[in-house]
GUDO-613099 format. One line per 8 residues: for each residue x, y, z of N, C-alpha, C, O. Coordinates in pm, whole numbers, plus 50000, padded with zeros to 5 digits. Example, Ala and Ser with C-alpha at 12.3 -4.5 7.8 and 13.67 -1.06 7.14 Angstrom:
BEGIN
51319/49431/50780/51230/49550/50780/51320/49670/50780/51424/49668/50846 ~ 51285/49775/50708/51367/49894/50714/51290/50003/50787/51341/50114/50804
//
This chain:
BEGIN
50073/49890/50006/49986/50008/50002/50058/50126/49992/50038/50222/49916 ~ 50152/50109/50084/50259/50243/50060/50341/50242/49921/50399/50340/49872 ~ 50336/50135/49878/50426/50166/49755/50324/50244/49638/50353/50337/49562 ~ 50211/50178/49652/50085/50225/49559/50066/50383/49600/50047/50473/49518 ~ 50077/50399/49745/50031/50545/49758/50162/50618/49717/50132/50718/49653 ~ 50281/50606/49730/50395/50664/49691/50389/50665/49528/50460/50744/49466 ~ 50320/50592/49475/50316/50597/49323/50192/50668/49294/50169/50712/49182 ~ 50134/50678/49365/50002/50747/49359/50024/50889/49362/49971/50975/49291
50124/50905/49466/50145/51060/49512/50237/51114/49408/50228/51233/49376 ~ 50337/51024/49344/50414/51054/49255/50323/51070/49097/50343/51159/49015 ~ 50242/50980/49086/50169/51051/48949/50082/51152/48983/50068/51230/48889 ~ 50021/51180/49078/49935/51283/49104/50029/51428/49076/49984/51534/49033 ~ 50159/51402/49111/50266/51530/49140/50300/51551/48990/50319/51660/48934 ~ 50303/51417/48931/50364/51437/48796/50220/51503/48701/50246/51574/48603 ~ 50105/51481/48729/49984/51521/48668/49994/51647/48689/49999/51724/48593 ~ 49999/51690/48819/50009/51798/48865/50118/51932/48807/50099/52053/48799
50216/51861/48781/50340/51937/48701/50297/51925/48566/50330/52026/48503 ~ 50241/51848/48503/50207/51838/48364/50081/51951/48343/50073/52028/48248 ~ 49987/51942/48452/49850/52037/48437/49965/52177/48436/49968/52236/48328 ~ 50052/52230/48540/50123/52333/48565/50212/52367/48426/50206/52478/48374 ~ 50279/52281/48383/50349/52315/48260/50242/52325/48126/50276/52398/48033 ~ 50139/52266/48120/50079/52301/48025/49979/52394/48047/49906/52422/47952 ~ 49966/52438/48138/49888/52589/48212/50011/52672/48170/49976/52779/48120 ~ 50129/52656/48175/50231/52779/48147/50210/52811/48014/50184/52924/47976
50225/52685/47922/50234/52679/47786/50118/52744/47714/50120/52801/47605 ~ 50017/52722/47796/49858/52773/47745/49905/52938/47755/49906/53022/47665 ~ 49939/52950/47885/49954/53118/47924/50075/53161/47825/50072/53274/47776 ~ 50182/53069/47794/50318/53119/47714/50242/53151/47557/50284/53248/47494 ~ 50148/53080/47508/50082/53057/47388/49997/53167/47381/49996/53234/47277 ~ 49921/53198/47483/49817/53311/47486/49890/53446/47487/49842/53535/47417 ~ 50015/53475/47568/50080/53609/47559/50167/53579/47448/50219/53687/47418 ~ 50210/53490/47373/50274/53487/47256/50126/53537/47149/50141/53636/47077
50038/53488/47149/49910/53517/47072/49879/53676/47086/49860/53744/46985 ~ 49876/53726/47199/49851/53878/47248/49978/53931/47217/49955/54046/47179 ~ 50097/53911/47213/50241/53985/47157/50201/53986/46995/50197/54090/46929 ~ 50180/53886/46955/50169/53856/46801/50057/53969/46761/50077/54045/46666 ~ 49961/53972/46826/49853/54054/46786/49930/54199/46799/49956/54263/46698 ~ 49961/54240/46913/50008/54358/46935/50138/54405/46821/50156/54524/46798 ~ 50213/54311/46762/50318/54335/46675/50256/54324/46558/50321/54348/46457 ~ 50137/54291/46549/50061/54311/46395/50041/54412/46389/50086/54479/46296
49958/54469/46498/49886/54599/46510/50022/54733/46515/50018/54844/46462 ~ 50141/54667/46603/50258/54768/46580/50254/54780/46435/50198/54877/46384 ~ 50316/54675/46352/50368/54653/46223/50257/54745/46136/50308/54825/46057 ~ 50133/54744/46142/50037/54824/46091/50079/54920/46069/50123/54955/45959 ~ 50075/55008/46207/50058/55148/46223/50225/55182/46201/50246/55302/46181 ~ 50323/55110/46201/50475/55125/46166/50441/55128/45981/50495/55212/45910 ~ 50358/55038/45934/50360/55053/45813/50264/55213/45728/50286/55269/45621 ~ 50152/55241/45846/50091/55351/45782/50204/55464/45806/50221/55538/45709
50269/55485/45900/50369/55582/45920/50466/55562/45850/50531/55666/45848 ~ 50522/55472/45781/50615/55484/45687/50545/55545/45523/50608/55613/45442 ~ 50419/55502/45508/50345/55531/45387/50317/55700/45407/50335/55764/45304 ~ 50292/55745/45476/50298/55881/45536/50435/55948/45535/50447/56060/45486 ~ 50512/55899/45574/50656/55965/45557/50696/55939/45452/50767/56032/45413 ~ 50690/55843/45363/50727/55843/45217/50632/55951/45126/50681/56026/45041 ~ 50515/55945/45153/50410/56053/45099/50463/56189/45128/50461/56281/45046 ~ 50508/56197/45245/50537/56361/45310/50704/56388/45235/50729/56502/45193
50785/56303/45225/50906/56295/45187/50877/56323/45011/50951/56408/44961 ~ 50802/56274/44942/50777/56321/44788/50723/56449/44806/50778/56541/44745 ~ 50625/56473/44880/50578/56619/44880/50668/56693/44901/50670/56790/44825 ~ 50752/56688/44979/50839/56786/45013/50971/56792/44909/51042/56891/44889 ~ 50986/56656/44847/51084/56683/44741/51041/56749/44579/51118/56783/44489 ~ 50894/56751/44584/50828/56777/44481/50833/56978/44525/50860/57059/44437 ~ 50810/57009/44626/50823/57121/44693/50959/57170/44668/50983/57265/44593 ~ 51036/57112/44726/51192/57168/44690/51223/57175/44560/51265/57284/44521
51211/57084/44478/51222/57090/44298/51129/57238/44253/51176/57329/44184 ~ 51028/57236/44295/50964/57341/44270/51032/57490/44296/51042/57584/44217 ~ 51073/57480/44432/51146/57617/44511/51259/57621/44425/51294/57728/44375 ~ 51332/57492/44396/51476/57508/44323/51453/57562/44164/51547/57618/44108 ~ 51329/57542/44096/51300/57597/43984/51270/57740/43993/51311/57821/43910 ~ 51191/57772/44104/51158/57936/44126/51293/58007/44162/51313/58128/44147 ~ 51383/57914/44211/51501/58018/44275/51589/58035/44123/51656/58136/44103 ~ 51580/57917/44014/51674/57931/43902/51612/58067/43842/51671/58174/43827
51472/58034/43810/51404/58145/43741/51453/58293/43842/51532/58368/43785 ~ 51418/58324/43953/51454/58434/43990/51579/58476/44017/51593/58591/44058 ~ 51671/58407/44002/51869/58413/43977/51881/58485/43823/51947/58586/43800 ~ 51791/58396/43710/51790/58432/43591/51753/58594/43559/51812/58670/43482 ~ 51626/58622/43654/51549/58731/43636/51679/58851/43691/51737/58943/43633 ~ 51686/58796/43828/51810/58905/43894/51900/58933/43808/51924/59053/43798 ~ 51984/58833/43716/52094/58829/43648/52044/58953/43533/52096/59060/43502 ~ 51935/58895/43495/51878/58982/43355/51884/59140/43414/51950/59230/43361
51803/59156/43534/51801/59302/43604/51932/59356/43603/51955/59463/43547 ~ 52031/59284/43668/52178/59324/43698/52250/59374/43549/52336/59462/43546 ~ 52217/59328/43471/52256/59329/43312/52211/59451/43265/52290/59527/43208 ~ 52079/59484/43285/51992/59598/43239/52043/59716/43329/52081/59824/43282 ~ 52040/59688/43452/52110/59833/43537/52207/59847/43498/52225/59969/43490 ~ 52345/59762/43442/52470/59810/43415/52431/59860/43286/52472/59976/43287 ~ 52381/59840/43189/52341/59894/43043/52307/60008/43060/52373/60092/42999 ~ 52182/60064/43155/52149/60177/43181/52233/60252/43253/52218/60374/43239
52313/60217/43325/52405/60318/43401/52518/60366/43285/52562/60480/43268 ~ 52554/60237/43206/52642/60274/43094/52578/60410/43008/52630/60518/42980 ~ 52466/60363/42985/52409/60453/42882/52358/60605/42927/52311/60697/42860 ~ 52394/60589/43108/52331/60729/43163/52471/60771/43169/52482/60893/43179 ~ 52562/60717/43167/52720/60791/43164/52741/60849/43048/52761/60970/43039 ~ 52737/60751/42922/52726/60818/42773/52668/60948/42769/52720/61049/42723 ~ 52543/60934/42828/52446/61074/42787/52508/61178/42834/52536/61281/42772 ~ 52541/61139/43004/52609/61234/43091/52719/61326/43000/52723/61448/42979
52805/61219/42956/52947/61286/42867/52908/61356/42732/52983/61430/42668 ~ 52771/61321/42696/52740/61400/42543/52671/61525/42591/52672/61620/42512 ~ 52612/61540/42707/52514/61643/42730/52603/61780/42707/52562/61865/42628 ~ 52716/61795/42772/52799/61922/42747/52796/61953/42564/52775/62055/42499 ~ 52819/61843/42535/52860/61852/42354/52720/61900/42282/52720/61970/42180 ~ 52590/61847/42355/52505/61855/42302/52443/61999/42322/52380/62066/42239 ~ 52475/62029/42449/52422/62174/42477/52510/62293/42383/52465/62397/42337 ~ 52657/62235/42371/52721/62352/42278/52655/62335/42133/52633/62429/42058
52625/62194/42104/52569/62225/41970/52412/62293/41963/52375/62332/41852 ~ 52326/62306/42074/52238/62381/42042/52251/62498/42076/52154/62569/42050 ~ 52375/62568/42149/52402/62683/42175/52431/62737/41998/52375/62827/41935 ~ 52524/62654/41963/52568/62669/41797/52450/62701/41685/52462/62773/41586 ~ 52319/62619/41736/52222/62605/41668/52136/62718/41663/52075/62768/41569 ~ 52144/62755/41810/52045/62885/41821/52112/63003/41765/52041/63089/41714 ~ 52265/63020/41768/52330/63123/41742/52309/63141/41575/52282/63251/41526 ~ 52321/63041/41512/52292/63012/41336/52160/63056/41341/52133/63139/41255
52080/63027/41409/51919/63037/41394/51927/63201/41418/51852/63264/41343 ~ 51988/63260/41490/51960/63377/41525/52016/63500/41379/51965/63601/41331 ~ 52156/63415/41349/52201/63497/41227/52115/63448/41106/52108/63526/41011 ~ 52038/63308/41098/51956/63319/40956/51844/63420/41000/51800/63491/40909 ~ 51799/63435/41109/51666/63529/41095/51731/63675/41078/51671/63756/41008 ~ 51815/63701/41122/51891/63829/41081/51899/63859/40935/51860/63962/40880 ~ 51964/63735/40870/51993/63735/40718/51824/63714/40631/51806/63743/40513 ~ 51753/63677/40693/51592/63679/40671/51569/63810/40665/51535/63884/40573
51586/63821/40742/51473/63999/40780/51608/64079/40677/51561/64167/40605 ~ 51687/64071/40669/51751/64151/40583/51738/64132/40432/51746/64214/40341 ~ 51719/64006/40430/51677/63994/40267/51549/64002/40271/51514/64009/40153 ~ 51464/64005/40334/51301/64035/40338/51293/64199/40316/51219/64252/40233 ~ 51382/64268/40406/51386/64418/40389/51431/64460/40226/51358/64540/40168 ~ 51547/64407/40157/51579/64427/40039/51495/64381/39950/51487/64445/39846 ~ 51391/64233/39967/51306/64239/39870/51200/64334/39895/51154/64378/39790 ~ 51140/64385/40009/51049/64490/40028/51083/64620/39929/51008/64688/39859
51201/64627/39947/51268/64802/39885/51239/64755/39731/51153/64813/39665 ~ 51301/64668/39690/51285/64607/39550/51133/64603/39498/51094/64641/39388 ~ 51064/64555/39592/50908/64547/39538/50870/64724/39537/50822/64786/39442 ~ 50903/64775/39662/50849/64925/39650/50892/65008/39539/50820/65098/39495 ~ 51017/64977/39488/51091/65056/39373/50998/64981/39237/50942/65054/39154 ~ 50993/64864/39230/50902/64813/39114/50770/64895/39119/50720/64967/39033 ~ 50730/64864/39236/50569/64926/39220/50567/65073/39199/50470/65131/39151 ~ 50707/65146/39249/50712/65318/39214/50726/65326/39071/50669/65416/39011
50808/65227/39001/50846/65210/38847/50718/65174/38790/50693/65231/38683 ~ 50638/65102/38831/50512/65062/38775/50423/65182/38768/50352/65204/38669 ~ 50427/65251/38861/50298/65358/38852/50369/65468/38786/50294/65551/38735 ~ 50518/65493/38773/50551/65600/38706/50500/65606/38546/50453/65699/38480 ~ 50539/65429/38506/50528/65408/38365/50343/65448/38335/50287/65503/38241 ~ 50300/65400/38442/50161/65389/38422/50096/65543/38410/49999/65571/38340 ~ 50171/65639/38495/50112/65792/38495/50205/65839/38370/50177/65954/38334 ~ 50304/65781/38299/50356/65825/38173/50274/65794/38079/50242/65877/37994
50235/65692/38079/50151/65610/37960/49993/65685/37965/49912/65690/37873 ~ 49981/65730/38077/49858/65778/38099/49856/65958/38012/49793/66013/37921 ~ 49965/65992/38107/49995/66139/38030/50030/66159/37872/50016/66260/37803 ~ 50085/66019/37836/50122/66034/37695/49961/66026/37629/49925/66093/37533 ~ 49899/65958/37682/49744/65899/37580/49673/66025/37584/49608/66067/37489 ~ 49689/66098/37714/49628/66241/37717/49654/66370/37652/49578/66467/37653 ~ 49799/66361/37579/49854/66451/37526/49789/66412/37363/49742/66314/37305 ~ 49819/66557/37333/49782/66546/37155/49886/66539/37100/49983/66603/37140
49892/66448/36977/50031/66451/36895/50062/66545/36819/49975/66588/36743 ~ 50172/66592/36817/50230/66691/36744/50351/66651/36680/50453/66620/36741 ~ 50331/66653/36500/50416/66583/36462/50589/66645/36481/50686/66571/36470 ~ 50596/66784/36509/50734/66833/36531/50778/66842/36663/50871/66917/36694 ~ 50714/66765/36750/50737/66769/36893/50898/66733/36929/50970/66784/37016 ~ 50929/66626/36831/51076/66564/36859/51203/66690/36826/51318/66712/36866 ~ 51132/66735/36755/51236/66870/36698/51233/66973/36801/51343/67006/36845 ~ 51099/67047/36864/51097/67134/36929/51187/67066/37085/51251/67132/37166
51167/66945/37085/51213/66902/37249/51383/66942/37214/51460/67011/37281 ~ 51404/66875/37094/51573/66864/37043/51608/67040/37092/51672/67074/37191 ~ 51546/67127/36996/51596/67275/37011/51559/67322/37160/51604/67433/37187 ~ 51496/67269/37246/51485/67327/37394/51583/67248/37445/51645/67311/37531 ~ 51628/67126/37430/51762/67084/37499/51896/67155/37452/51998/67170/37520 ~ 51875/67196/37326/52014/67256/37282/52025/67418/37361/52131/67471/37396 ~ 51935/67457/37373/51915/67597/37425/51950/67578/37574/52023/67664/37624 ~ 51906/67472/37655/51935/67430/37772/52079/67422/37799/52138/67490/37883
52132/67330/37717/52271/67318/37721/52376/67419/37699/52488/67409/37748 ~ 52333/67529/37617/52422/67658/37600/52409/67716/37710/52467/67823/37731
//
């Protein structure tokens, strides 16, 4: 009996141990399942974060490329403006240098204009004098023709005038 009891006790202890080991194995399996579920959830969350980070990286890369392109355009515009500014300054300096020469030319042109105006006035005065004399000559001719037409014809008129001139000359 004693031996049976010892065997029974050993068997009970073995069963108890087996139950404990099974319970521990079930707990481990349960914990492993929970850990696996948590890991799967964490992996899904991490995948989502990776996708968001990738999308954010792509968006930022696109923004940077756009900004680089805008920067290139702005630099090209700045260079063009600088070239234009240099050209404008050069042109300004040329005009400043040409200013006194142009002023001198304007002064000479004004003097020539005054001289031309004086010459024109003198020419106008001379033309007016000639026209006045021509008008007087035409008036005198008209008066002479009118007097001649008003006179009576004397066939001895030439001889009388000749004799009169001879007497005046003596």
